[in-house]
Every structure is written in structure tokens, then in C-alpha cells.
Biotite code that builds the C-alpha atoms (Angstrom):
import biotite.structure as struc

atoms = struc.array([
    struc.Atom([-12.045, -2.316, -8.854], chain_id="A", res_id=1, res_name="UNK", atom_name="CA", element="C"),
    struc.Atom([-13.750, 1.024, -8.254], chain_id="A", res_id=2, res_name="UNK", atom_name="CA", element="C"),
    struc.Atom([-13.374, 2.462, -4.748], chain_id="A", res_id=3, res_name="UNK", atom_name="CA", element="C"),
    struc.Atom([-15.783, 4.808, -2.959], chain_id="A", res_id=4, res_name="UNK", atom_name="CA", element="C"),
    struc.Atom([-13.075, 7.495, -2.823], chain_id="A", res_id=5, res_name="UNK", atom_name="CA", element="C"),
    struc.Atom([-12.937, 7.616, -6.654], chain_id="A", res_id=6, res_name="UNK", atom_name="CA", element="C"),
    struc.Atom([-16.543, 8.661, -7.284], chain_id="A", res_id=7, res_name="UNK", atom_name="CA", element="C"),
    struc.Atom([-18.885, 11.605, -6.871], chain_id="A", res_id=8, res_name="UNK", atom_name="CA", element="C"),
    struc.Atom([-22.573, 11.832, -7.679], chain_id="A", res_id=9, res_name="UNK", atom_name="CA", element="C"),
    struc.Atom([-22.936, 12.544, -11.367], chain_id="A", res_id=10, res_name="UNK", atom_name="CA", element="C"),
    struc.Atom([-19.903, 10.495, -12.392], chain_id="A", res_id=11, res_name="UNK", atom_name="CA", element="C"),
    struc.Atom([-20.436, 8.251, -15.407], chain_id="A", res_id=12, res_name="UNK", atom_name="CA", element="C"),
    struc.Atom([-19.862, 4.498, -15.347], chain_id="A", res_id=13, res_name="UNK", atom_name="CA", element="C"),
    struc.Atom([-20.928, 1.626, -17.566], chain_id="A", res_id=14, res_name="UNK", atom_name="CA", element="C"),
    struc.Atom([-23.846, -0.381, -16.172], chain_id="A", res_id=15, res_name="UNK", atom_name="CA", element="C"),
    struc.Atom([-23.922, -4.042, -17.192], chain_id="A", res_id=16, res_name="UNK", atom_name="CA", element="C"),
    struc.Atom([-27.601, -4.934, -17.633], chain_id="A", res_id=17, res_name="UNK", atom_name="CA", element="C"),
    struc.Atom([-29.126, -8.318, -16.810], chain_id="A", res_id=18, res_name="UNK", atom_name="CA", element="C"),
    struc.Atom([-29.805, -8.735, -20.542], chain_id="A", res_id=19, res_name="UNK", atom_name="CA", element="C"),
    struc.Atom([-26.093, -8.457, -21.341], chain_id="A", res_id=20, res_name="UNK", atom_name="CA", element="C"),
    struc.Atom([-26.143, -4.850, -22.524], chain_id="A", res_id=21, res_name="UNK", atom_name="CA", element="C"),
    struc.Atom([-23.897, -2.043, -21.372], chain_id="A", res_id=22, res_name="UNK", atom_name="CA", element="C"),
    struc.Atom([-25.354, 1.400, -20.671], chain_id="A", res_id=23, res_name="UNK", atom_name="CA", element="C"),
    struc.Atom([-23.452, 4.536, -19.662], chain_id="A", res_id=24, res_name="UNK", atom_name="CA", element="C"),
    struc.Atom([-25.088, 5.656, -16.413], chain_id="A", res_id=25, res_name="UNK", atom_name="CA", element="C"),
    struc.Atom([-24.830, 8.603, -14.014], chain_id="A", res_id=26, res_name="UNK", atom_name="CA", element="C"),
    struc.Atom([-24.040, 7.602, -10.451], chain_id="A", res_id=27, res_name="UNK", atom_name="CA", element="C"),
    struc.Atom([-26.320, 8.936, -7.704], chain_id="A", res_id=28, res_name="UNK", atom_name="CA", element="C"),
    struc.Atom([-26.177, 8.872, -3.890], chain_id="A", res_id=29, res_name="UNK", atom_name="CA", element="C"),
    struc.Atom([-27.889, 5.465, -3.756], chain_id="A", res_id=30, res_name="UNK", atom_name="CA", element="C"),
    struc.Atom([-25.177, 3.978, -5.962], chain_id="A", res_id=31, res_name="UNK", atom_name="CA", element="C"),
    struc.Atom([-22.505, 5.458, -3.689], chain_id="A", res_id=32, res_name="UNK", atom_name="CA", element="C"),
    struc.Atom([-24.268, 3.956, -0.675], chain_id="A", res_id=33, res_name="UNK", atom_name="CA", element="C"),
    struc.Atom([-24.340, 0.570, -2.418], chain_id="A", res_id=34, res_name="UNK", atom_name="CA", element="C"),
    struc.Atom([-20.622, 0.842, -3.244], chain_id="A", res_id=35, res_name="UNK", atom_name="CA", element="C"),
    struc.Atom([-19.866, 1.692, 0.392], chain_id="A", res_id=36, res_name="UNK", atom_name="CA", element="C"),
    struc.Atom([-21.919, -1.230, 1.724], chain_id="A", res_id=37, res_name="UNK", atom_name="CA", element="C"),
    struc.Atom([-21.185, -3.857, -0.951], chain_id="A", res_id=38, res_name="UNK", atom_name="CA", element="C"),
    struc.Atom([-18.169, -2.961, -3.084], chain_id="A", res_id=39, res_name="UNK", atom_name="CA", element="C"),
    struc.Atom([-17.949, -6.442, -4.589], chain_id="A", res_id=40, res_name="UNK", atom_name="CA", element="C"),
    struc.Atom([-21.593, -6.409, -5.739], chain_id="A", res_id=41, res_name="UNK", atom_name="CA", element="C"),
    struc.Atom([-21.293, -2.869, -7.070], chain_id="A", res_id=42, res_name="UNK", atom_name="CA", element="C"),
    struc.Atom([-18.193, -3.745, -9.088], chain_id="A", res_id=43, res_name="UNK", atom_name="CA", element="C"),
    struc.Atom([-19.954, -6.742, -10.634], chain_id="A", res_id=44, res_name="UNK", atom_name="CA", element="C"),
    struc.Atom([-22.489, -4.364, -12.195], chain_id="A", res_id=45, res_name="UNK", atom_name="CA", element="C"),
    struc.Atom([-20.550, -1.131, -12.794], chain_id="A", res_id=46, res_name="UNK", atom_name="CA", element="C"),
    struc.Atom([-17.303, -0.689, -14.727], chain_id="A", res_id=47, res_name="UNK", atom_name="CA", element="C"),
    struc.Atom([-15.324, 2.461, -15.619], chain_id="A", res_id=48, res_name="UNK", atom_name="CA", element="C"),
    struc.Atom([-15.810, 3.945, -19.093], chain_id="A", res_id=49, res_name="UNK", atom_name="CA", element="C"),
    struc.Atom([-12.484, 4.086, -20.955], chain_id="A", res_id=50, res_name="UNK", atom_name="CA", element="C"),
    struc.Atom([-11.742, 7.566, -22.273], chain_id="A", res_id=51, res_name="UNK", atom_name="CA", element="C"),
    struc.Atom([-11.877, 7.827, -26.047], chain_id="A", res_id=52, res_name="UNK", atom_name="CA", element="C"),
    struc.Atom([-12.070, 10.598, -28.609], chain_id="A", res_id=53, res_name="UNK", atom_name="CA", element="C"),
    struc.Atom([-15.840, 10.034, -28.750], chain_id="A", res_id=54, res_name="UNK", atom_name="CA", element="C"),
    struc.Atom([-16.171, 10.484, -24.986], chain_id="A", res_id=55, res_name="UNK", atom_name="CA", element="C"),
    struc.Atom([-14.014, 13.611, -24.966], chain_id="A", res_id=56, res_name="UNK", atom_name="CA", element="C"),
    struc.Atom([-16.338, 15.120, -27.574], chain_id="A", res_id=57, res_name="UNK", atom_name="CA", element="C"),
    struc.Atom([-19.399, 14.140, -25.467], chain_id="A", res_id=58, res_name="UNK", atom_name="CA", element="C"),
    struc.Atom([-17.750, 15.920, -22.533], chain_id="A", res_id=59, res_name="UNK", atom_name="CA", element="C"),
    struc.Atom([-17.565, 19.091, -24.632], chain_id="A", res_id=60, res_name="UNK", atom_name="CA", element="C"),
    struc.Atom([-13.954, 18.965, -25.844], chain_id="A", res_id=61, res_name="UNK", atom_name="CA", element="C"),
    struc.Atom([-13.028, 20.264, -29.279], chain_id="A", res_id=62, res_name="UNK", atom_name="CA", element="C"),
    struc.Atom([-10.157, 19.186, -31.534], chain_id="A", res_id=63, res_name="UNK", atom_name="CA", element="C"),
    struc.Atom([-7.225, 21.513, -31.996], chain_id="A", res_id=64, res_name="UNK", atom_name="CA", element="C"),
    struc.Atom([-6.685, 22.197, -35.695], chain_id="A", res_id=65, res_name="UNK", atom_name="CA", element="C"),
    struc.Atom([-4.612, 19.513, -37.425], chain_id="A", res_id=66, res_name="UNK", atom_name="CA", element="C"),
    struc.Atom([-4.155, 17.536, -34.179], chain_id="A", res_id=67, res_name="UNK", atom_name="CA", element="C"),
    struc.Atom([-6.262, 14.400, -33.925], chain_id="A", res_id=68, res_name="UNK", atom_name="CA", element="C"),
    struc.Atom([-4.816, 13.575, -30.490], chain_id="A", res_id=69, res_name="UNK", atom_name="CA", element="C"),
    struc.Atom([-5.164, 17.065, -28.916], chain_id="A", res_id=70, res_name="UNK", atom_name="CA", element="C"),
    struc.Atom([-8.338, 18.644, -27.547], chain_id="A", res_id=71, res_name="UNK", atom_name="CA", element="C"),
    struc.Atom([-9.458, 21.828, -25.814], chain_id="A", res_id=72, res_name="UNK", atom_name="CA", element="C"),
    struc.Atom([-11.775, 21.157, -22.880], chain_id="A", res_id=73, res_name="UNK", atom_name="CA", element="C"),
    struc.Atom([-12.892, 24.601, -21.669], chain_id="A", res_id=74, res_name="UNK", atom_name="CA", element="C"),
    struc.Atom([-9.356, 25.980, -21.715], chain_id="A", res_id=75, res_name="UNK", atom_name="CA", element="C"),
    struc.Atom([-7.646, 22.795, -20.567], chain_id="A", res_id=76, res_name="UNK", atom_name="CA", element="C"),
    struc.Atom([-5.430, 21.124, -23.136], chain_id="A", res_id=77, res_name="UNK", atom_name="CA", element="C"),
    struc.Atom([-6.078, 17.396, -23.261], chain_id="A", res_id=78, res_name="UNK", atom_name="CA", element="C"),
    struc.Atom([-3.868, 14.940, -25.150], chain_id="A", res_id=79, res_name="UNK", atom_name="CA", element="C"),
    struc.Atom([-4.520, 11.254, -25.735], chain_id="A", res_id=80, res_name="UNK", atom_name="CA", element="C"),
    struc.Atom([-1.077, 9.679, -25.640], chain_id="A", res_id=81, res_name="UNK", atom_name="CA", element="C"),
    struc.Atom([0.152, 6.571, -27.466], chain_id="A", res_id=82, res_name="UNK", atom_name="CA", element="C"),
    struc.Atom([-0.619, 4.287, -24.525], chain_id="A", res_id=83, res_name="UNK", atom_name="CA", element="C"),
    struc.Atom([-4.259, 5.470, -24.562], chain_id="A", res_id=84, res_name="UNK", atom_name="CA", element="C"),
    struc.Atom([-3.848, 7.121, -21.177], chain_id="A", res_id=85, res_name="UNK", atom_name="CA", element="C"),
    struc.Atom([-5.370, 10.549, -21.166], chain_id="A", res_id=86, res_name="UNK", atom_name="CA", element="C"),
    struc.Atom([-2.855, 13.265, -20.429], chain_id="A", res_id=87, res_name="UNK", atom_name="CA", element="C"),
    struc.Atom([-4.193, 16.627, -19.225], chain_id="A", res_id=88, res_name="UNK", atom_name="CA", element="C"),
    struc.Atom([-2.198, 19.808, -19.472], chain_id="A", res_id=89, res_name="UNK", atom_name="CA", element="C"),
    struc.Atom([-3.613, 23.076, -18.194], chain_id="A", res_id=90, res_name="UNK", atom_name="CA", element="C"),
    struc.Atom([-1.930, 26.326, -19.060], chain_id="A", res_id=91, res_name="UNK", atom_name="CA", element="C"),
    struc.Atom([-2.674, 29.901, -18.051], chain_id="A", res_id=92, res_name="UNK", atom_name="CA", element="C"),
    struc.Atom([-0.912, 33.268, -18.182], chain_id="A", res_id=93, res_name="UNK", atom_name="CA", element="C"),
    struc.Atom([1.534, 32.209, -15.475], chain_id="A", res_id=94, res_name="UNK", atom_name="CA", element="C"),
    struc.Atom([2.454, 29.100, -17.499], chain_id="A", res_id=95, res_name="UNK", atom_name="CA", element="C"),
    struc.Atom([1.011, 26.799, -14.878], chain_id="A", res_id=96, res_name="UNK", atom_name="CA", element="C"),
    struc.Atom([1.383, 23.184, -15.925], chain_id="A", res_id=97, res_name="UNK", atom_name="CA", element="C"),
    struc.Atom([-0.611, 20.299, -14.536], chain_id="A", res_id=98, res_name="UNK", atom_name="CA", element="C"),
    struc.Atom([0.270, 16.930, -15.979], chain_id="A", res_id=99, res_name="UNK", atom_name="CA", element="C"),
    struc.Atom([-1.756, 13.884, -15.097], chain_id="A", res_id=100, res_name="UNK", atom_name="CA", element="C"),
    struc.Atom([-2.598, 10.534, -16.615], chain_id="A", res_id=101, res_name="UNK", atom_name="CA", element="C"),
    struc.Atom([-6.240, 9.519, -16.641], chain_id="A", res_id=102, res_name="UNK", atom_name="CA", element="C"),
    struc.Atom([-7.867, 6.471, -18.204], chain_id="A", res_id=103, res_name="UNK", atom_name="CA", element="C"),
    struc.Atom([-11.575, 6.783, -17.462], chain_id="A", res_id=104, res_name="UNK", atom_name="CA", element="C"),
    struc.Atom([-14.436, 9.244, -17.999], chain_id="A", res_id=105, res_name="UNK", atom_name="CA", element="C"),
    struc.Atom([-15.167, 9.611, -14.263], chain_id="A", res_id=106, res_name="UNK", atom_name="CA", element="C"),
    struc.Atom([-11.520, 10.571, -13.688], chain_id="A", res_id=107, res_name="UNK", atom_name="CA", element="C"),
    struc.Atom([-11.792, 13.324, -16.312], chain_id="A", res_id=108, res_name="UNK", atom_name="CA", element="C"),
    struc.Atom([-15.016, 14.545, -14.664], chain_id="A", res_id=109, res_name="UNK", atom_name="CA", element="C"),
    struc.Atom([-13.353, 14.672, -11.248], chain_id="A", res_id=110, res_name="UNK", atom_name="CA", element="C"),
    struc.Atom([-10.164, 16.288, -12.596], chain_id="A", res_id=111, res_name="UNK", atom_name="CA", element="C"),
    struc.Atom([-12.179, 19.007, -14.309], chain_id="A", res_id=112, res_name="UNK", atom_name="CA", element="C"),
    struc.Atom([-14.304, 19.610, -11.204], chain_id="A", res_id=113, res_name="UNK", atom_name="CA", element="C"),
    struc.Atom([-11.149, 19.834, -9.086], chain_id="A", res_id=114, res_name="UNK", atom_name="CA", element="C"),
    struc.Atom([-9.635, 22.471, -11.381], chain_id="A", res_id=115, res_name="UNK", atom_name="CA", element="C"),
    struc.Atom([-12.669, 24.538, -12.309], chain_id="A", res_id=116, res_name="UNK", atom_name="CA", element="C"),
    struc.Atom([-15.154, 23.843, -9.506], chain_id="A", res_id=117, res_name="UNK", atom_name="CA", element="C"),
    struc.Atom([-18.073, 22.988, -11.794], chain_id="A", res_id=118, res_name="UNK", atom_name="CA", element="C"),
    struc.Atom([-19.285, 19.769, -13.375], chain_id="A", res_id=119, res_name="UNK", atom_name="CA", element="C"),
    struc.Atom([-18.823, 19.030, -17.048], chain_id="A", res_id=120, res_name="UNK", atom_name="CA", element="C"),
    struc.Atom([-22.046, 19.077, -19.054], chain_id="A", res_id=121, res_name="UNK", atom_name="CA", element="C"),
    struc.Atom([-22.487, 15.851, -20.980], chain_id="A", res_id=122, res_name="UNK", atom_name="CA", element="C"),
    struc.Atom([-23.483, 16.685, -24.559], chain_id="A", res_id=123, res_name="UNK", atom_name="CA", element="C"),
    struc.Atom([-25.617, 13.592, -25.192], chain_id="A", res_id=124, res_name="UNK", atom_name="CA", element="C"),
    struc.Atom([-28.021, 13.547, -22.254], chain_id="A", res_id=125, res_name="UNK", atom_name="CA", element="C"),
    struc.Atom([-31.482, 12.388, -23.227], chain_id="A", res_id=126, res_name="UNK", atom_name="CA", element="C"),
    struc.Atom([-34.778, 13.042, -21.481], chain_id="A", res_id=127, res_name="UNK", atom_name="CA", element="C"),
    struc.Atom([-36.711, 10.390, -19.650], chain_id="A", res_id=128, res_name="UNK", atom_name="CA", element="C"),
    struc.Atom([-34.640, 8.416, -17.213], chain_id="A", res_id=129, res_name="UNK", atom_name="CA", element="C"),
    struc.Atom([-32.526, 10.665, -15.032], chain_id="A", res_id=130, res_name="UNK", atom_name="CA", element="C"),
    struc.Atom([-29.318, 8.704, -15.210], chain_id="A", res_id=131, res_name="UNK", atom_name="CA", element="C"),
    struc.Atom([-29.172, 7.390, -18.742], chain_id="A", res_id=132, res_name="UNK", atom_name="CA", element="C"),
    struc.Atom([-27.043, 9.215, -21.267], chain_id="A", res_id=133, res_name="UNK", atom_name="CA", element="C"),
])
């Protein structure tokens, strides 16, 4: 179950449509208000997006050479481990190491924002509706 403390505007979640489809959707302030007022109803419609190689690439990550499980996301080393948890490792000149386990796209977005202070640009945004990707 998604909690209000886990999300920011702009986070991506799957939206389960009335027709039975699933659409990746950007969360806005109205969605956060709905989650705050009716968490059960919100969680019936929205679900986290599991992190995959495809999603890492949409978030702007690039493969390291000869490493299918290792990516560079704007200077942050990202590894998908055997359990499919996302493991983030950030290194700099002082050999700073941050190790965390993330499972969902919105967690990667929030982790990146916490480290860098800017939002990730989603590579596959399409025009038209503001929150469809």
C-alpha cells in the first residue's frame, strides 16, 4: 500500500483504468490530496511501477560497457541485483558510498531528487495529456 509520505508531485505510478488497462501516470497535487483523504480508494486505482531495465533507460540511465546489470544515472551507479531490488551506489572523489535497495520507479525518482536536488527527466513523455507517459 502506497503512503502519502512516499510520494511527491511528478512521481510515476501505474493507473489501472476502468477498461482494465494499465497506464504509467504522473502524480499531481490532486492525486496526493486524494491519497491523503482516501488512501484505500487511491490504492485501488494506483500501483507502484516495478523498476526494470526498460524503466531505468526511460529515466535516462545508460548501460556500463559489458555489464547488463549496471547503469550510470547521471553519475550515480545503479545495479539491479539478483533479487530484482534496485541497488544504488553513488561515488565521488571522496569515495562516498550510498547503498540503498529500491523496488519502484517513484523510489528511484525520490532517491535521485534527494541526492541531486532536481527531478529526473522521463525520456518517453508524449504531448497531449499532461500526466501520461
